[in-house]
C-alpha positions in Angstrom: -2.3 22.7 30.1 -1.8 26.3 29.3 0.6 26.9 32.2 2.6 23.8 31.3 2.8 24.8 27.7 4.1 28.4 28.7 6.6 26.7 31.0 7.8 24.8 27.9 8.3 28.1 26.0 5.2 27.7 23.7 3.6 30.7 22.3 0.0 30.4 23.2 -1.2 33.8 22.9 -3.4 35.4 25.6 -6.9 33.7 25.1 -9.0 31.9 27.6 -11.0 29.7 25.4 -11.2 25.9 25.9 -9.4 25.7 22.4 -5.8 26.2 23.0 -3.7 27.7 20.2 0.1 26.9 19.9 1.5 29.3 17.3 4.3 27.9 15.3 4.6 30.7 12.7 6.2 28.5 10.1 4.0 26.4 7.8 6.6 23.8 7.0 7.4 23.3 10.6 3.7 23.3 11.3 3.1 20.4 8.8 6.1 18.4 10.0 5.1 18.8 13.6 1.5 17.7 12.9 2.5 14.6 11.1 4.9 13.6 14.1 2.0 14.2 16.6 -0.5 12.2 14.5 2.0 9.4 14.3 2.1 9.4 18.2 -1.7 9.3 18.5 -2.0 13.1 19.1 -5.0 14.6 17.1 -5.0 18.3 16.6 -6.2 20.8 14.0 -3.7 23.0 12.3 -5.1 26.2 10.5 -2.3 27.1 7.9 -1.9 29.5 5.1 -4.2 30.8 3.4 -6.9 30.1 6.1 -4.7 32.2 8.5 -1.8 34.7 7.8 1.4 33.0 7.4 2.7 34.7 10.7 -0.3 32.9 12.6 -0.1 29.4 11.6 -0.9 27.3 14.7 -2.1 24.2 16.2 -5.5 24.1 18.0 -5.8 21.9 20.8 -9.1 20.8 22.7 -8.7 18.8 25.7 -11.0 15.8 26.5 -10.9 12.9 28.8 -10.1 9.6 27.3 -12.3 6.7 27.8 -9.5 4.2 28.1 
């Protein structure tokens, strides 16, 4: 997933944790994208200001296998 996100131009930082951050950097954009993903059945967490600095707002993805 990391490789695919990079190919798509996503800012995922340099970590190697099982939690994959996708930095958005703009709170309003983060909230709108989060709503749209939720509506499409994608669950993610999205730390925003004041939990993280404004310049570090992001989604956090943890992949798991679906039982379906």
